[in-house]
C-alpha positions in Angstrom: 86.9 14.3 -119.3 87.2 14.4 -123.1 84.3 12.5 -124.8 86.9 9.9 -125.8 88.5 8.8 -123.4 84.9 8.3 -121.3 84.5 4.6 -121.0 81.0 2.9 -121.6 79.5 -0.2 -119.2 77.7 -2.9 -121.4 74.0 -2.8 -119.6 73.4 -5.4 -117.4 70.7 -7.7 -118.9 68.8 -9.1 -116.5 68.8 -13.2 -117.1 65.8 -15.7 -116.0 66.1 -18.4 -114.4 67.6 -21.7 -115.8 63.6 -22.8 -115.9 62.3 -20.1 -116.9 64.5 -19.9 -120.4 64.1 -23.5 -121.4 60.6 -22.9 -121.3 60.4 -20.4 -123.1 62.9 -21.3 -125.9 60.8 -24.4 -125.9 57.8 -22.5 -126.7 59.4 -20.2 -129.5 61.0 -22.7 -131.0 57.7 -25.0 -130.8 55.6 -21.2 -132.3 58.3 -21.4 -135.0 58.5 -24.8 -136.6 54.1 -24.5 -136.4 54.8 -21.5 -138.2 56.7 -22.3 -141.2 56.4 -26.4 -142.4 59.9 -26.0 -144.2 61.5 -25.0 -140.8 62.9 -28.5 -139.4 64.7 -28.9 -135.6 67.4 -29.5 -137.1 67.7 -26.0 -138.6 67.0 -24.7 -134.8 70.4 -27.2 -133.7 72.4 -25.4 -136.9 71.2 -22.0 -135.3 71.8 -22.6 -131.4 74.3 -24.2 -131.2 73.2 -27.5 -130.0 72.6 -31.1 -131.0 69.4 -31.8 -132.5 68.4 -34.6 -129.3 69.4 -31.4 -126.9 66.7 -29.1 -129.1 64.6 -32.7 -128.8 64.7 -32.4 -126.0 63.7 -28.6 -125.5 61.2 -28.9 -127.3 59.2 -32.1 -125.1 59.2 -29.7 -122.3 55.8 -27.6 -124.0 54.5 -31.3 -122.7 55.2 -30.9 -119.2 52.2 -30.0 -116.5 51.8 -26.5 -116.3 52.0 -26.7 -112.7 55.4 -27.9 -112.9 57.5 -25.2 -113.3 55.6 -22.8 -110.5 55.4 -25.4 -108.3 59.6 -26.6 -109.1 60.0 -22.1 -108.5 58.1 -23.1 -105.1 60.4 -26.3 -104.2 63.7 -23.7 -104.5 62.9 -21.0 -102.7 62.4 -23.4 -99.7 65.6 -24.3 -100.3 65.9 -27.6 -102.4 68.4 -27.9 -105.2 67.4 -26.7 -109.2 65.9 -29.7 -110.8 67.7 -30.7 -113.9 65.5 -30.2 -117.4 65.8 -34.0 -117.0 63.8 -35.1 -113.9 61.0 -32.2 -115.4 60.6 -34.6 -118.7 59.5 -37.3 -116.4 56.6 -35.2 -115.5 55.5 -36.2 -118.9 52.4 -38.7 -118.8 
């Protein structure tokens, strides 16, 4: 088969679970905001295609208790339905 006729498959990207992705995004954004005083939540929202309100919600995940994500994962592995970000935000204070 000629080189040009070979089909290339896109590499399979392993995605994290939604909870991990949200926590990683929130942590990354918080770092960006801390490192650049001219950078704001609106900048993140524009770049990510989200509303400022959603960025604010996700940034609040930085304040949930450190053991909460692991507890949620344990419950989900035991067959409980996934927890929403809104439910996680209720864990704050």
